[in-house]
C-alpha positions in Angstrom: -20.2 -16.2 12.9 -17.6 -13.5 13.7 -17.0 -12.8 17.4 -16.9 -9.2 18.7 -13.2 -9.5 19.5 -12.3 -10.8 16.0 -11.1 -8.6 13.2 -10.4 -9.5 9.6 -8.6 -7.8 6.8 -8.6 -8.7 3.1 -6.0 -7.3 0.7 -7.1 -7.9 -2.9 -3.9 -7.3 -4.9 -2.9 -7.7 -8.5 -0.8 -10.8 -7.9 -2.1 -12.2 -4.7 -5.1 -12.0 -2.3 -4.3 -12.1 1.4 -6.8 -12.6 4.2 -5.7 -12.2 7.9 -7.9 -12.9 10.9 -6.8 -11.5 14.3 -8.1 -11.7 17.8 -8.3 -8.4 19.8 -7.0 -9.0 23.3 -7.2 -6.6 26.3 -6.9 -2.9 25.7 -3.3 -1.8 25.0 -2.1 -5.2 23.8 -1.4 -5.9 20.1 -3.8 -8.1 18.2 -3.0 -11.8 17.9 -3.0 -13.4 14.4 -5.0 -16.6 14.4 -5.6 -17.2 10.7 -3.9 -16.4 7.4 -4.8 -17.2 3.8 -2.9 -16.3 0.6 -3.9 -17.2 -2.9 -3.0 -16.1 -6.4 -5.0 -13.2 -7.8 -6.0 -13.9 -11.4 -8.9 -11.5 -11.9 -7.3 -8.2 -11.1 -5.4 -5.8 -13.3 -3.8 -2.6 -12.2 -5.8 -2.4 -9.0 -9.2 -3.0 -10.7 -11.4 -6.0 -11.2 -11.0 -7.4 -14.7 -12.7 -10.8 -14.2 -15.3 -10.8 -11.5 -15.9 -14.5 -11.4 -12.2 -15.3 -11.1 -11.8 -12.6 -8.3 -14.8 -14.0 -6.4 -13.3 -17.5 -6.6 -9.8 -16.3 -5.5 -11.2 -14.3 -2.6 -13.2 -17.4 -1.5 -10.1 -19.5 -1.5 -8.1 -17.0 0.5 -10.9 -16.5 3.1 -11.4 -20.3 3.3 -7.7 -20.9 4.1 -7.8 -18.2 6.8 -11.0 -19.4 8.3 -9.8 -23.0 8.4 -6.6 -21.9 10.3 -8.5 -19.7 12.7 -11.4 -22.2 13.2 -14.1 -19.6 12.9 -16.3 -18.2 10.1 -15.9 -14.5 9.2 -19.0 -12.3 8.5 -17.3 -8.9 8.4 -14.0 -7.6 7.1 -11.9 -4.5 6.3 -10.9 -4.4 2.6 -7.8 -2.6 1.3 -8.0 -0.2 -1.6 -5.2 0.7 -4.0 -4.6 1.4 -7.7 -4.2 4.3 -10.2 -7.8 5.3 -9.7 -7.1 6.4 -6.1 -6.8 10.2 -5.9 -5.8 12.6 -3.1 -6.6 16.3 -2.6 -5.9 19.0 0.0 -8.9 20.8 1.3 -9.5 23.6 3.8 -12.4 24.2 6.3 -13.4 27.0 8.7 -15.9 27.1 11.5 -16.6 29.3 14.6 -16.0 27.7 18.0 -19.3 26.8 19.5 -18.8 27.0 23.3 -19.3 30.4 25.1 -15.9 30.0 26.9 -14.2 29.5 23.4 -12.8 26.0 24.4 -12.5 23.8 21.4 -14.4 20.5 21.7 -14.6 17.3 19.8 -17.7 18.6 18.2 -15.8 21.7 16.8 -13.2 19.4 15.3 -15.8 17.2 13.7 -17.6 20.3 12.2 -14.4 21.8 10.8 -13.4 18.4 9.3 -16.8 18.0 7.8 -16.6 21.6 6.4 -13.2 20.8 4.8 -14.6 17.6 3.2 -17.6 19.3 1.7 -16.3 19.7 -1.8 -17.5 18.9 -5.3 -16.5 15.3 -5.9 -16.7 13.9 -9.4 -19.9 11.8 -9.8 -17.9 8.6 -10.3 -15.7 9.1 -7.2 -16.4 9.0 -3.4 -14.3 10.1 -0.4 -12.7 7.1 1.4 -10.7 9.0 4.1 -10.6 12.5 5.5 -7.2 12.9 7.2 -6.7 16.1 9.3 -3.2 17.5 8.8 -3.1 20.8 10.7 -5.4 23.1 12.6 -5.3 26.9 12.8 -6.7 28.5 15.9 -7.2 32.2 15.2 -3.7 33.1 14.1 -1.9 30.1 15.7 -0.8 27.7 12.9 0.5 24.1 12.9 -1.7 22.8 15.7 -1.9 19.0 15.7 -4.5 18.5 18.4 -6.9 21.4 18.9 -9.1 19.7 21.6 -9.2 21.8 24.8 -7.4 24.8 23.4 -9.0 28.3 23.4 -10.0 30.2 20.3 -12.8 31.9 18.3 -12.1 30.7 14.8 -11.0 27.1 14.0 -9.6 26.1 10.6 -8.3 22.8 9.3 -6.3 21.5 6.4 -7.3 17.9 5.5 -6.1 15.4 3.0 -9.0 13.7 1.2 -8.4 10.2 -0.3 -10.9 9.5 -3.0 -11.7 6.2 -4.7 -13.5 5.2 -7.9 -17.1 4.3 -7.0 -17.4 1.7 -9.7 -14.2 -0.1 -8.5 -15.4 0.0 -4.9 -18.8 -1.5 -5.8 -17.1 -4.2 -7.8 -14.9 -5.2 -4.9 -17.8 -5.0 -2.5 -19.8 -7.4 -4.7 -16.9 -9.9 -4.9 -16.6 -9.9 -1.1 -20.3 -9.8 -0.3 -20.8 -12.9 -2.5 -19.2 -14.9 0.3 -21.6 -13.5 2.9 -19.0 -11.1 4.2 -20.0 -7.6 5.0 -17.4 -4.8 4.4 -16.9 -2.9 7.7 -14.9 -0.3 5.8 -12.5 0.3 3.0 -8.9 1.2 3.9 -6.4 2.9 1.6 -3.5 0.4 1.3 -0.6 2.8 2.1 -2.3 3.8 5.4 -2.4 0.1 6.4 1.2 -0.4 5.3 2.2 2.6 7.3 0.9 1.1 10.5 2.8 -2.0 9.8 6.3 -0.8 8.7 6.8 2.8 9.8 7.6 4.1 13.3 6.6 7.4 14.8 10.0 9.0 14.4 10.2 8.2 10.7 6.8 9.7 10.0 7.7 12.8 12.1 11.0 13.5 10.4 9.8 12.6 6.9 9.9 9.3 5.0 8.9 7.9 1.6 7.1 4.6 1.7 7.4 2.7 -1.6 5.1 -0.3 -1.9 6.1 -2.4 -4.9 3.2 -4.6 -5.9 2.6 -6.9 -8.8 1.6 -4.4 -11.4 1.5 -1.1 -9.5 3.8 0.8 -7.2 2.4 3.2 -4.6 4.4 6.1 -3.3 3.4 7.7 0.0 5.2 10.6 1.8 4.7 11.1 5.5 6.0 14.3 7.3 5.4 15.7 10.7 3.3 12.6 11.4 0.9 13.0 8.5 0.4 11.5 5.1 1.1 14.6 2.9 1.4 13.1 -0.6 0.5 9.8 -2.4 0.5 8.6 -6.0 0.4 5.3 -7.9 2.7 4.3 -10.7 1.4 1.7 -13.2 4.6 -0.3 -12.9 5.4 -3.3 -10.6 7.3 -6.5 -10.1 5.3 -8.3 -12.8 7.1 -6.2 -15.4 10.4 -7.8 -14.3 8.8 -11.3 -14.6 7.6 -10.4 -18.1 11.1 -9.3 -19.2 12.5 -12.6 -18.0 9.8 -14.6 -19.8 10.6 -12.7 -23.1 14.3 -13.1 -22.7 14.2 -16.8 -22.0 11.3 -17.6 -24.3 9.3 -19.2 -21.6 6.0 -18.8 -19.7 5.4 -16.1 -17.1 4.9 -18.7 -14.4 8.3 -20.2 -15.1 9.9 -16.8 -15.3 8.4 -16.0 -11.9 10.1 -19.0 -10.4 13.5 -18.0 -11.9 13.1 -14.5 -10.5 12.2 -15.8 -7.0 15.0 -18.3 -6.9 17.8 -16.6 -8.7 16.8 -13.0 -9.1 19.0 -10.1 -7.9 20.3 -6.7 -8.9 23.9 -5.9 -8.6 26.4 -8.1 -6.8 24.3 -8.9 -3.7 26.4 -10.4 -0.9 24.0 -13.3 -0.5 25.1 -14.5 -4.0 28.8 -13.6 -4.0 29.9 -17.1 -3.1 27.5 -18.9 -5.5 28.5 -20.1 -8.9 28.5 -17.7 -11.8 26.4 -20.0 -14.1 22.9 -21.2 -13.2 21.3 -24.3 -14.6 17.6 -23.5 -15.4 17.0 -26.7 -17.3 14.6 -28.1 -14.6 12.7 -24.9 -14.2 12.3 -24.2 -17.9 12.0 -27.9 -18.8 14.7 -27.5 -21.5 17.9 -29.5 -21.4 21.2 -27.7 -21.2 19.7 -24.3 -20.3 22.6 -22.8 -18.5 22.9 -19.0 -18.2 25.3 -16.7 -16.5 24.0 -15.2 -13.3 25.0 -11.8 -14.6 22.5 -12.2 -17.5 19.6 -12.6 -15.1 20.8 -9.8 -13.0 21.2 -7.5 -16.0 17.6 -8.1 -17.2 16.1 -7.5 -13.7 18.3 -4.5 -12.9 17.3 -2.8 -16.2 13.6 -2.9 -15.4 14.0 -2.3 -11.6 16.3 0.7 -12.4 13.6 2.1 -14.7 11.0 1.9 -11.9 13.4 3.7 -9.5 14.1 6.4 -12.1 10.4 7.0 -12.4 10.2 7.3 -8.7 13.1 9.8 -8.7 11.3 11.9 -11.3 8.1 11.8 -9.2 10.0 13.0 -6.2 11.2 16.1 -8.0 7.6 17.4 -7.9 7.4 17.3 -4.0 10.9 16.7 -2.7 12.8 19.2 -0.6 16.1 18.6 1.3 14.3 18.5 4.7 11.2 16.6 3.6 12.7 13.0 3.7 15.1 13.2 6.6 14.2 9.6 7.5 14.8 8.4 3.9 13.0 5.6 2.2 11.3 2.4 3.3 10.6 -0.4 0.8 7.7 -2.8 1.2 5.5 -5.1 -1.0 6.5 -8.3 -2.8 8.9 -6.5 -5.1 11.0 -5.3 -2.1 12.2 -8.9 -1.5 14.5 -8.7 -4.5 18.1 -9.0 -3.3 20.2 -5.9 -4.0 17.3 -3.6 -4.5 18.1 -1.6 -1.4 21.6 -0.6 -2.7 20.2 0.2 -6.2 17.5 2.4 -4.6 20.2 4.2 -2.6 22.2 4.9 -5.8 19.3 6.1 -7.8 17.2 8.0 -5.3 20.2 9.5 -3.4 18.6 8.8 -0.1 19.0 6.4 2.8 16.9 3.2 2.2 
């Protein structure tokens, strides 16, 4: 049974499923990781469940590994949400300040947030997060924290994150099968933001690029808030697929080639290595020796295509002052040697 000071998170991705169990220490101290489990994800496609039985089995394996390491059984967990079905929308709400002395209370903020989130949501969608961006008190704009301030009229701009109800129910069923109750769903980029971004980056403006197996999520933070997010149906699996086609081999073997020898450009980590690579053992084919440049060319073509897509997406929202802190890469695809320099060249930003 889960203890009150134990917290668990499950990230059900397209290429892997990760479970992390942490212990909450005293107030103010960071949580301590006590259990981790990672397994292949074989029942997901583009952020949605494509094979429920396989996904249930993969989740069970991941949870079992984490529970074995931690030495406890989990009964509750937070579950990450991501995929092309996730949508965002800006909404506006207005209320009158309730107290006679016109001091804004937590209740006023809750009411204006609720007013902003009262919108017509498509019947197959539901709101996952309501993220306040700015408050307006009478004529004073750009207020971050309205509690305790004086005013008659309180307005709020919020970012609504919506998820496909059917997908959320499918994920819930997969997790509940293992006698684990979902405490809440969490939009993946918000969890990643807590892990890899600092306060200064979010304040000055930063683009977080999460390169997953079959999708890539873009999230822009500015003045401390998430202001834009979108998902591209393109990820590191596409690079693996190109290698599999080029070398006439299986996707599994191509993934090994990518992980061991993959790079884009002339990454410094490989400058002193030989120009030819013997793939005979990996591909189980005698005399299979290829130039390192050939592997790099295949990978760079597809990775460059992804970054060009991101550059086009940025044209919709980018202004010179919006991304002063540049770009941060995360996700499995960010481990590719040389991708930082390629991203700098294509996106024209610090990375």
